[in-house]
Structure formats: C-alpha cells, structure tokens
PyMOL commands that place a pseudoatom at each C-alpha (Angstrom):
pseudoatom trace, name=CA, resn=LEU, resi=1, chain=A, elem=C, hetatm=0, pos=[-0.170, 0.232, 0.131]
pseudoatom trace, name=CA, resn=LEU, resi=2, chain=A, elem=C, hetatm=0, pos=[1.253, 3.794, -1.000]
pseudoatom trace, name=CA, resn=SER, resi=3, chain=A, elem=C, hetatm=0, pos=[0.429, 6.288, 1.526]
pseudoatom trace, name=CA, resn=PHE, resi=4, chain=A, elem=C, hetatm=0, pos=[-1.756, 9.143, 0.262]
pseudoatom trace, name=CA, resn=SER, resi=5, chain=A, elem=C, hetatm=0, pos=[-1.617, 12.584, 1.630]
pseudoatom trace, name=CA, resn=ALA, resi=6, chain=A, elem=C, hetatm=0, pos=[-5.225, 13.643, 1.055]
pseudoatom trace, name=CA, resn=GLY, resi=7, chain=A, elem=C, hetatm=0, pos=[-6.838, 10.811, 2.986]
pseudoatom trace, name=CA, resn=GLY, resi=8, chain=A, elem=C, hetatm=0, pos=[-5.572, 7.354, 2.828]
pseudoatom trace, name=CA, resn=PRO, resi=9, chain=A, elem=C, hetatm=0, pos=[-3.718, 4.280, 1.244]
pseudoatom trace, name=CA, resn=ILE, resi=10, chain=A, elem=C, hetatm=0, pos=[-3.675, 3.743, -2.132]
pseudoatom trace, name=CA, resn=GLU, resi=11, chain=A, elem=C, hetatm=0, pos=[-3.506, -0.153, -3.296]
pseudoatom trace, name=CA, resn=PRO, resi=12, chain=A, elem=C, hetatm=0, pos=[-2.563, -0.332, -6.797]
pseudoatom trace, name=CA, resn=ARG, resi=13, chain=A, elem=C, hetatm=0, pos=[-4.281, -3.196, -8.846]
pseudoatom trace, name=CA, resn=GLY, resi=14, chain=A, elem=C, hetatm=0, pos=[-4.092, -4.056, -12.868]
pseudoatom trace, name=CA, resn=TYR, resi=15, chain=A, elem=C, hetatm=0, pos=[-6.738, -5.468, -14.891]
pseudoatom trace, name=CA, resn=THR, resi=16, chain=A, elem=C, hetatm=0, pos=[-7.446, -5.261, -18.210]
pseudoatom trace, name=CA, resn=PRO, resi=17, chain=A, elem=C, hetatm=0, pos=[-10.507, -3.532, -19.575]
pseudoatom trace, name=CA, resn=GLU, resi=18, chain=A, elem=C, hetatm=0, pos=[-12.692, -7.073, -20.203]
pseudoatom trace, name=CA, resn=GLU, resi=19, chain=A, elem=C, hetatm=0, pos=[-11.903, -7.889, -16.794]
pseudoatom trace, name=CA, resn=PHE, resi=20, chain=A, elem=C, hetatm=0, pos=[-12.633, -4.687, -14.959]
pseudoatom trace, name=CA, resn=LEU, resi=21, chain=A, elem=C, hetatm=0, pos=[-16.193, -4.403, -16.992]
pseudoatom trace, name=CA, resn=LYS, resi=22, chain=A, elem=C, hetatm=0, pos=[-16.792, -7.873, -15.970]
pseudoatom trace, name=CA, resn=MET, resi=23, chain=A, elem=C, hetatm=0, pos=[-16.150, -7.159, -12.665]
pseudoatom trace, name=CA, resn=ILE, resi=24, chain=A, elem=C, hetatm=0, pos=[-18.628, -3.997, -12.621]
pseudoatom trace, name=CA, resn=GLU, resi=25, chain=A, elem=C, hetatm=0, pos=[-21.268, -6.348, -13.896]
pseudoatom trace, name=CA, resn=GLU, resi=26, chain=A, elem=C, hetatm=0, pos=[-20.480, -9.086, -11.116]
pseudoatom trace, name=CA, resn=ALA, resi=27, chain=A, elem=C, hetatm=0, pos=[-21.021, -6.159, -8.593]
pseudoatom trace, name=CA, resn=TYR, resi=28, chain=A, elem=C, hetatm=0, pos=[-17.444, -6.612, -7.035]
pseudoatom trace, name=CA, resn=GLY, resi=29, chain=A, elem=C, hetatm=0, pos=[-17.307, -4.484, -4.160]
pseudoatom trace, name=CA, resn=ALA, resi=30, chain=A, elem=C, hetatm=0, pos=[-13.891, -2.942, -4.426]
pseudoatom trace, name=CA, resn=ILE, resi=31, chain=A, elem=C, hetatm=0, pos=[-14.483, -2.470, -8.162]
pseudoatom trace, name=CA, resn=LEU, resi=32, chain=A, elem=C, hetatm=0, pos=[-17.827, -0.505, -7.605]
pseudoatom trace, name=CA, resn=ASP, resi=33, chain=A, elem=C, hetatm=0, pos=[-15.851, 1.611, -5.097]
pseudoatom trace, name=CA, resn=ALA, resi=34, chain=A, elem=C, hetatm=0, pos=[-13.075, 2.312, -7.364]
pseudoatom trace, name=CA, resn=ILE, resi=35, chain=A, elem=C, hetatm=0, pos=[-15.732, 3.532, -9.794]
pseudoatom trace, name=CA, resn=ALA, resi=36, chain=A, elem=C, hetatm=0, pos=[-18.072, 5.294, -7.337]
pseudoatom trace, name=CA, resn=TYR, resi=37, chain=A, elem=C, hetatm=0, pos=[-15.349, 7.225, -5.198]
pseudoatom trace, name=CA, resn=GLY, resi=38, chain=A, elem=C, hetatm=0, pos=[-11.975, 6.823, -6.766]
pseudoatom trace, name=CA, resn=ILE, resi=39, chain=A, elem=C, hetatm=0, pos=[-9.807, 9.440, -8.426]
pseudoatom trace, name=CA, resn=VAL, resi=40, chain=A, elem=C, hetatm=0, pos=[-9.014, 8.413, -12.368]
pseudoatom trace, name=CA, resn=LEU, resi=41, chain=A, elem=C, hetatm=0, pos=[-4.931, 9.525, -12.800]
pseudoatom trace, name=CA, resn=TYR, resi=42, chain=A, elem=C, hetatm=0, pos=[-5.171, 8.601, -16.507]
pseudoatom trace, name=CA, resn=ASP, resi=43, chain=A, elem=C, hetatm=0, pos=[-7.491, 7.485, -18.906]
pseudoatom trace, name=CA, resn=ARG, resi=44, chain=A, elem=C, hetatm=0, pos=[-7.717, 6.524, -22.576]
pseudoatom trace, name=CA, resn=ASP, resi=45, chain=A, elem=C, hetatm=0, pos=[-11.416, 7.060, -23.091]
pseudoatom trace, name=CA, resn=PHE, resi=46, chain=A, elem=C, hetatm=0, pos=[-12.147, 3.714, -20.946]
pseudoatom trace, name=CA, resn=ILE, resi=47, chain=A, elem=C, hetatm=0, pos=[-13.840, 5.486, -17.633]
pseudoatom trace, name=CA, resn=LYS, resi=48, chain=A, elem=C, hetatm=0, pos=[-16.573, 6.914, -19.326]
pseudoatom trace, name=CA, resn=LYS, resi=49, chain=A, elem=C, hetatm=0, pos=[-17.606, 3.308, -20.721]
pseudoatom trace, name=CA, resn=ALA, resi=50, chain=A, elem=C, hetatm=0, pos=[-17.111, 1.981, -17.056]
pseudoatom trace, name=CA, resn=LYS, resi=51, chain=A, elem=C, hetatm=0, pos=[-19.049, 5.036, -15.182]
pseudoatom trace, name=CA, resn=GLU, resi=52, chain=A, elem=C, hetatm=0, pos=[-21.609, 4.375, -17.890]
pseudoatom trace, name=CA, resn=LEU, resi=53, chain=A, elem=C, hetatm=0, pos=[-21.896, 0.071, -17.033]
pseudoatom trace, name=CA, resn=PHE, resi=54, chain=A, elem=C, hetatm=0, pos=[-21.838, 0.972, -13.030]
pseudoatom trace, name=CA, resn=ARG, resi=55, chain=A, elem=C, hetatm=0, pos=[-24.655, 3.391, -13.378]
pseudoatom trace, name=CA, resn=LYS, resi=56, chain=A, elem=C, hetatm=0, pos=[-26.611, 0.634, -15.394]
pseudoatom trace, name=CA, resn=THR, resi=57, chain=A, elem=C, hetatm=0, pos=[-25.250, -2.102, -12.812]
pseudoatom trace, name=CA, resn=VAL, resi=58, chain=A, elem=C, hetatm=0, pos=[-26.558, -0.177, -9.993]
pseudoatom trace, name=CA, resn=ARG, resi=59, chain=A, elem=C, hetatm=0, pos=[-30.027, 0.299, -11.697]
pseudoatom trace, name=CA, resn=THR, resi=60, chain=A, elem=C, hetatm=0, pos=[-30.403, -3.296, -12.631]
pseudoatom trace, name=CA, resn=LEU, resi=61, chain=A, elem=C, hetatm=0, pos=[-29.344, -4.526, -9.315]
pseudoatom trace, name=CA, resn=GLU, resi=62, chain=A, elem=C, hetatm=0, pos=[-30.824, -1.966, -7.359]
pseudoatom trace, name=CA, resn=LEU, resi=63, chain=A, elem=C, hetatm=0, pos=[-27.563, -1.618, -5.566]
pseudoatom trace, name=CA, resn=LYS, resi=64, chain=A, elem=C, hetatm=0, pos=[-26.885, 0.330, -2.492]
pseudoatom trace, name=CA, resn=ARG, resi=65, chain=A, elem=C, hetatm=0, pos=[-23.779, 1.391, -0.312]
pseudoatom trace, name=CA, resn=LEU, resi=66, chain=A, elem=C, hetatm=0, pos=[-24.126, 0.180, 2.949]
pseudoatom trace, name=CA, resn=ILE, resi=67, chain=A, elem=C, hetatm=0, pos=[-21.226, 1.065, 5.518]
pseudoatom trace, name=CA, resn=ASP, resi=68, chain=A, elem=C, hetatm=0, pos=[-19.374, -2.186, 4.838]
pseudoatom trace, name=CA, resn=GLY, resi=69, chain=A, elem=C, hetatm=0, pos=[-20.028, -2.717, 1.333]
pseudoatom trace, name=CA, resn=TRP, resi=70, chain=A, elem=C, hetatm=0, pos=[-22.832, -3.070, -1.583]
pseudoatom trace, name=CA, resn=LYS, resi=71, chain=A, elem=C, hetatm=0, pos=[-26.433, -4.494, -1.369]
pseudoatom trace, name=CA, resn=SER, resi=72, chain=A, elem=C, hetatm=0, pos=[-28.506, -5.564, -3.811]
pseudoatom trace, name=CA, resn=GLU, resi=73, chain=A, elem=C, hetatm=0, pos=[-32.036, -4.647, -2.889]
pseudoatom trace, name=CA, resn=LYS, resi=74, chain=A, elem=C, hetatm=0, pos=[-33.232, -6.788, -5.846]
pseudoatom trace, name=CA, resn=TYR, resi=75, chain=A, elem=C, hetatm=0, pos=[-31.705, -10.092, -4.731]
pseudoatom trace, name=CA, resn=PHE, resi=76, chain=A, elem=C, hetatm=0, pos=[-32.178, -9.078, -1.115]
pseudoatom trace, name=CA, resn=ARG, resi=77, chain=A, elem=C, hetatm=0, pos=[-36.035, -9.137, -1.688]
pseudoatom trace, name=CA, resn=LYS, resi=78, chain=A, elem=C, hetatm=0, pos=[-35.832, -12.202, -3.825]
pseudoatom trace, name=CA, resn=PHE, resi=79, chain=A, elem=C, hetatm=0, pos=[-34.262, -14.140, -1.222]
pseudoatom trace, name=CA, resn=LYS, resi=80, chain=A, elem=C, hetatm=0, pos=[-35.024, -12.965, 1.923]
pseudoatom trace, name=CA, resn=ASN, resi=81, chain=A, elem=C, hetatm=0, pos=[-37.979, -15.088, 2.471]
pseudoatom trace, name=CA, resn=THR, resi=82, chain=A, elem=C, hetatm=0, pos=[-35.799, -18.609, 2.075]
pseudoatom trace, name=CA, resn=PHE, resi=83, chain=A, elem=C, hetatm=0, pos=[-34.109, -17.825, 5.280]
for i in range(1, 83): cmd.bond("trace and resi %d" % i, "trace and resi %d" % (i + 1))
show_as sticks, trace
zoom trace
C-alpha cells in the first residue's frame, strides 16, 4: 500500500478492460468503490464506458452502498423469504 496525503492508502491493482467491466457487471465491491469514489489518474476514454456500465449495474441490481459494502435490494427481496 502507498500512503496518500489526501486521506488514505492506495492499493494499486491491474486489470484488463474486459476484466474490469466484467467485475462491474458482477458487482465486485472493490471495483464498485473504485468507480464510485476513485480518482482517475490516467484514462484513454475507458472510464466513460466503465461509469456508464456502473450506473446500469446499480440500476439493474438496485445496489445501495452500505458502510461495509454494497447490497442488492433486488436480490435481498428475492431471497429474504428463503432464510
């Protein structure tokens, strides 16, 4: 981890564009946080596509950000009666 003077640690991770988009669709918490709260340091017109997919995924899965992660209201409703 690297120290970041504006507020916290930075943990660099590398993904191909295809991997990154797939992780957005699959609602990986760290990736959702990166899109929602991250700071873009360099971009070659990829982040626009990623943010559009993020917005679509949030709508489709009815995602809500909680203190400790992301919750899908859609899946919560679907499975809440099975427990």
